[in-house]
Backbone as JSON Lines, residues from 0, in Angstrom:
{"i":0,"aa":"M","n":[73.78,12.09,40.65],"ca":[71.78,12.85,39.94],"c":[71.58,13.34,40.87]}
{"i":1,"aa":"R","n":[70.9,14.72,40.64],"ca":[70.57,15.34,41.38],"c":[68.98,15.1,42.23]}
{"i":2,"aa":"K","n":[68.65,15.65,43.44],"ca":[67.54,15.11,44.23],"c":[66.3,16.19,43.05]}
{"i":3,"aa":"K","n":[65.68,14.81,43.29],"ca":[64.1,15.51,43.0],"c":[63.41,16.46,43.13]}
{"i":4,"aa":"R","n":[63.33,17.56,42.32],"ca":[62.75,18.49,43.03],"c":[61.56,18.18,43.64]}
{"i":5,"aa":"E","n":[60.92,19.92,44.67],"ca":[59.67,18.9,45.65],"c":[58.1,18.74,44.59]}
{"i":6,"aa":"F","n":[58.11,20.1,43.48],"ca":[56.9,19.65,43.07],"c":[56.55,18.52,42.31]}
{"i":7,"aa":"Q","n":[57.86,18.02,42.27],"ca":[57.27,16.64,41.35],"c":[57.35,15.64,41.8]}
{"i":8,"aa":"S","n":[57.17,15.27,43.38],"ca":[56.91,14.58,44.15],"c":[55.53,14.83,45.39]}
{"i":9,"aa":"S","n":[55.28,15.89,45.01],"ca":[54.2,16.06,46.62],"c":[52.49,16.13,45.66]}
{"i":10,"aa":"E","n":[52.23,15.39,46.3],"ca":[50.5,14.93,45.7],"c":[49.78,16.07,46.06]}
{"i":11,"aa":"L","n":[49.47,17.43,47.36],"ca":[49.29,18.17,46.89],"c":[49.26,19.08,46.24]}
{"i":12,"aa":"V","n":[50.55,19.68,46.08],"ca":[50.5,20.34,44.73],"c":[50.15,19.58,43.54]}
{"i":13,"aa":"K","n":[49.95,18.43,43.19],"ca":[49.34,18.01,41.77],"c":[47.36,17.92,42.13]}
{"i":14,"aa":"S","n":[47.39,17.51,43.19],"ca":[45.44,18.46,44.02],"c":[45.4,19.58,43.5]}
{"i":15,"aa":"F","n":[45.97,20.8,43.67],"ca":[45.91,21.89,43.67],"c":[45.91,22.67,42.44]}
{"i":16,"aa":"A","n":[47.21,21.8,41.61],"ca":[47.13,22.16,40.0],"c":[45.45,21.83,39.53]}
{"i":17,"aa":"K","n":[45.04,19.65,39.72],"ca":[44.29,20.15,39.04],"c":[43.0,20.76,39.57]}
{"i":18,"aa":"I","n":[43.08,20.96,40.68],"ca":[41.52,22.04,41.21],"c":[42.19,22.93,40.44]}
{"i":19,"aa":"H","n":[42.74,24.01,39.95],"ca":[42.7,24.92,39.8],"c":[43.59,25.23,38.21]}
{"i":20,"aa":"G","n":[43.08,23.66,37.46],"ca":[43.47,24.0,36.08],"c":[44.99,23.92,35.52]}
{"i":21,"aa":"F","n":[45.72,24.1,35.92],"ca":[46.81,24.23,35.6],"c":[47.99,23.06,35.32]}
{"i":22,"aa":"E","n":[47.29,21.45,35.56],"ca":[48.36,20.81,35.52],"c":[48.97,20.52,33.89]}
{"i":23,"aa":"D","n":[48.84,20.78,32.64],"ca":[49.52,21.28,32.2],"c":[51.27,21.74,32.33]}
{"i":24,"aa":"K","n":[50.61,22.63,33.42],"ca":[52.3,23.75,33.68],"c":[52.67,22.81,34.33]}
{"i":25,"aa":"L","n":[52.21,22.63,35.38],"ca":[52.95,21.48,36.32],"c":[54.26,20.32,35.42]}
{"i":26,"aa":"K","n":[52.73,19.85,34.49],"ca":[53.59,18.78,33.83],"c":[54.47,19.17,32.77]}
{"i":27,"aa":"A","n":[54.36,20.48,32.25],"ca":[55.65,21.08,31.51],"c":[56.35,21.72,31.93]}
{"i":28,"aa":"F","n":[56.86,21.56,33.63],"ca":[57.7,21.71,34.51],"c":[58.98,20.34,35.13]}
{"i":29,"aa":"E","n":[57.75,19.54,35.17],"ca":[58.49,18.85,35.31],"c":[59.3,17.91,34.05]}
{"i":30,"aa":"V","n":[58.46,18.38,32.73],"ca":[59.52,18.34,31.78],"c":[61.29,18.21,31.2]}
{"i":31,"aa":"K","n":[60.66,20.01,31.92],"ca":[61.86,20.84,31.64],"c":[62.82,20.76,32.93]}
{"i":32,"aa":"A","n":[62.61,20.01,33.89],"ca":[63.64,19.38,35.14],"c":[64.26,17.8,34.12]}
{"i":33,"aa":"L","n":[63.63,17.11,34.21],"ca":[64.02,15.91,33.45],"c":[64.88,16.69,31.98]}
{"i":34,"aa":"L","n":[64.78,17.59,31.3],"ca":[65.67,18.08,30.42],"c":[66.91,18.92,31.07]}
{"i":35,"aa":"E","n":[66.54,18.8,32.04],"ca":[68.07,20.14,32.22],"c":[69.06,18.48,33.75]}
{"i":36,"aa":"D","n":[67.9,17.62,34.01],"ca":[69.31,16.03,34.08],"c":[69.3,14.94,33.05]}
{"i":37,"aa":"Y","n":[69.22,15.67,31.74],"ca":[69.43,14.94,30.51],"c":[70.6,15.8,30.35]}
{"i":38,"aa":"L","n":[70.62,16.69,29.97],"ca":[71.21,17.86,28.84],"c":[72.63,18.18,29.59]}
{"i":39,"aa":"D","n":[73.46,18.61,29.65],"ca":[74.59,19.04,29.35],"c":[74.18,20.68,30.3]}
{"i":40,"aa":"A","n":[74.69,20.81,31.19],"ca":[74.21,22.94,31.17],"c":[74.67,23.8,30.36]}
{"i":41,"aa":"D","n":[75.16,24.07,29.86],"ca":[75.68,24.48,28.55],"c":[74.26,24.26,27.49]}
{"i":42,"aa":"L","n":[74.48,23.11,27.11],"ca":[72.78,22.77,26.22],"c":[71.35,22.79,26.73]}
{"i":43,"aa":"F","n":[71.31,22.55,28.28],"ca":[70.22,23.44,28.61],"c":[69.92,24.67,28.93]}
{"i":44,"aa":"K","n":[71.2,26.0,28.89],"ca":[70.86,26.99,29.01],"c":[70.04,27.17,26.99]}
{"i":45,"aa":"E","n":[69.87,26.17,26.68],"ca":[69.52,26.77,25.48],"c":[67.72,26.57,25.67]}
{"i":46,"aa":"I","n":[67.25,25.78,26.34],"ca":[65.79,25.46,26.12],"c":[65.51,26.95,26.74]}
{"i":47,"aa":"V","n":[64.57,27.43,26.0],"ca":[64.12,28.6,26.54],"c":[62.44,28.55,27.38]}
{"i":48,"aa":"Q","n":[62.16,27.34,26.62],"ca":[60.71,27.3,27.4],"c":[59.87,26.13,26.5]}
{"i":49,"aa":"V","n":[59.1,25.56,28.0],"ca":[58.68,24.36,27.62],"c":[57.32,24.53,28.3]}
{"i":50,"aa":"N","n":[55.77,23.87,27.15],"ca":[54.52,24.15,27.52],"c":[54.29,22.52,27.2]}
{"i":51,"aa":"L","n":[52.39,23.15,27.76],"ca":[52.35,21.75,27.4],"c":[50.62,22.16,27.21]}
{"i":52,"aa":"Q","n":[50.2,21.73,26.37],"ca":[48.69,22.27,25.47],"c":[47.54,21.43,25.5]}
{"i":53,"aa":"G","n":[47.31,20.49,26.06],"ca":[46.42,19.49,26.06],"c":[47.4,18.22,26.18]}
{"i":54,"aa":"K","n":[47.55,17.5,25.31],"ca":[48.85,16.71,24.94],"c":[49.76,16.94,23.52]}
{"i":55,"aa":"I","n":[49.86,17.97,23.38],"ca":[51.04,18.39,22.64],"c":[52.45,19.01,23.38]}
{"i":56,"aa":"L","n":[53.32,18.95,23.51],"ca":[54.23,19.54,23.94],"c":[54.65,20.19,23.18]}
{"i":57,"aa":"S","n":[55.07,21.57,23.47],"ca":[56.28,22.3,22.73],"c":[57.2,22.39,23.04]}
{"i":58,"aa":"I","n":[58.53,22.84,22.54],"ca":[59.72,23.53,23.73],"c":[60.47,23.89,22.46]}
{"i":59,"aa":"R","n":[60.47,25.46,22.75],"ca":[61.54,26.83,22.25],"c":[63.0,27.12,22.45]}
{"i":60,"aa":"I","n":[63.55,25.88,21.5],"ca":[64.83,26.14,21.69],"c":[65.71,27.11,21.01]}
{"i":61,"aa":"Q","n":[66.68,28.33,21.85],"ca":[67.75,29.27,20.64],"c":[68.45,28.52,20.2]}
{"i":62,"aa":"S","n":[69.25,27.45,20.3],"ca":[70.51,27.34,19.01],"c":[69.67,26.44,18.45]}
{"i":63,"aa":"P","n":[70.05,27.08,16.95],"ca":[69.83,26.31,15.45],"c":[70.02,24.87,16.0]}
{"i":64,"aa":"L","n":[71.62,24.66,16.08],"ca":[72.12,23.14,16.4],"c":[71.53,22.78,17.04]}
{"i":65,"aa":"L","n":[70.96,22.98,18.39],"ca":[70.5,21.83,19.79],"c":[68.59,22.05,18.49]}
{"i":66,"aa":"K","n":[67.89,22.79,18.19],"ca":[67.12,22.78,17.81],"c":[67.11,21.34,16.55]}
{"i":67,"aa":"N","n":[68.16,21.23,15.77],"ca":[67.98,20.87,14.83],"c":[67.73,19.47,15.18]}
{"i":68,"aa":"D","n":[69.09,19.15,16.01],"ca":[68.99,18.0,16.62],"c":[67.82,17.48,17.52]}
{"i":69,"aa":"F","n":[67.37,18.56,18.16],"ca":[66.15,17.9,18.6],"c":[64.95,17.52,17.63]}
{"i":70,"aa":"R","n":[64.88,18.17,16.59],"ca":[63.89,17.78,15.62],"c":[64.52,16.55,15.21]}
{"i":71,"aa":"L","n":[65.45,16.06,14.66],"ca":[66.16,14.92,14.51],"c":[65.76,14.18,15.39]}
{"i":72,"aa":"R","n":[65.52,13.65,16.26],"ca":[65.56,13.32,17.39],"c":[64.12,13.01,18.35]}
{"i":73,"aa":"K","n":[63.19,13.8,17.7],"ca":[62.04,14.3,17.58],"c":[61.09,12.63,18.63]}
{"i":74,"aa":"S","n":[61.53,11.71,17.53],"ca":[60.51,10.3,18.6],"c":[60.89,10.02,19.38]}
{"i":75,"aa":"F","n":[62.87,9.91,19.41],"ca":[63.11,9.64,20.6],"c":[62.89,10.11,21.55]}
{"i":76,"aa":"F","n":[63.21,11.93,21.65],"ca":[62.47,12.6,23.2],"c":[60.84,11.75,23.11]}
{"i":77,"aa":"L","n":[60.74,12.14,22.22],"ca":[58.26,12.17,22.6],"c":[58.69,10.72,23.33]}
{"i":78,"aa":"K","n":[59.19,9.58,22.42],"ca":[59.47,7.84,23.94],"c":[59.59,8.18,25.05]}
{"i":79,"aa":"K","n":[60.66,8.83,25.21],"ca":[61.91,9.39,26.3],"c":[60.44,10.24,27.27]}
{"i":80,"aa":"F","n":[59.62,10.78,27.01],"ca":[59.37,11.59,27.92],"c":[57.62,10.72,28.33]}
{"i":81,"aa":"N","n":[57.29,9.98,26.9],"ca":[56.13,9.03,27.45],"c":[56.49,8.26,28.37]}
{"i":82,"aa":"E","n":[57.93,7.55,28.3],"ca":[58.36,6.59,29.55],"c":[58.16,7.09,30.87]}
{"i":83,"aa":"N","n":[58.76,8.39,30.98],"ca":[58.21,8.86,31.97],"c":[57.54,9.66,32.91]}
{"i":84,"aa":"F","n":[56.12,9.77,32.23],"ca":[55.52,10.43,32.61],"c":[54.09,9.74,32.26]}
{"i":85,"aa":"G","n":[54.32,8.44,31.92],"ca":[53.18,7.21,31.58],"c":[53.03,7.43,29.59]}
{"i":86,"aa":"E","n":[52.33,6.12,29.33],"ca":[51.99,5.76,27.6],"c":[51.49,6.73,27.7]}
{"i":87,"aa":"S","n":[51.07,7.26,26.2],"ca":[50.31,8.26,26.11],"c":[49.57,9.76,27.32]}
{"i":88,"aa":"S","n":[50.89,10.34,27.37],"ca":[50.85,11.75,27.85],"c":[50.85,12.65,26.77]}
{"i":89,"aa":"F","n":[51.92,12.17,26.12],"ca":[52.72,13.22,25.1],"c":[51.98,12.96,23.66]}
{"i":90,"aa":"E","n":[51.28,13.07,22.71],"ca":[50.99,12.91,21.18],"c":[52.11,13.89,20.03]}
{"i":91,"aa":"D","n":[52.57,14.32,20.1],"ca":[53.03,15.0,19.83],"c":[54.17,16.07,20.04]}
{"i":92,"aa":"L","n":[55.52,16.2,19.98],"ca":[56.35,17.34,20.41],"c":[56.65,18.47,19.32]}
{"i":93,"aa":"I","n":[56.36,19.44,19.7],"ca":[56.73,20.67,18.58],"c":[57.98,21.42,19.24]}
{"i":94,"aa":"I","n":[59.05,21.26,18.33],"ca":[60.62,22.49,18.21],"c":[59.71,23.21,17.93]}
{"i":95,"aa":"L","n":[60.16,24.42,18.46],"ca":[59.74,26.11,17.92],"c":[61.96,26.6,18.48]}
């Protein structure tokens, strides 16, 4: 498994994000890093964008097949993300 990225563990970065109001963006980066570890490299290339607005996570996927897979396994991914980031971190997952 690859080494965790610095932005994930730095309390200073988290404090800075909270002060300047981009906590959602930082958490979206962390979700994307989790997806990078979970998916193989070819599948990860299909992830175009990860955004978080409030507690709603949206993932833009280029491949129709991967998009369909994520939609079918939406509850699995939502549960996995909540396990990694704390219960009730995300209320919904939208696949675009």
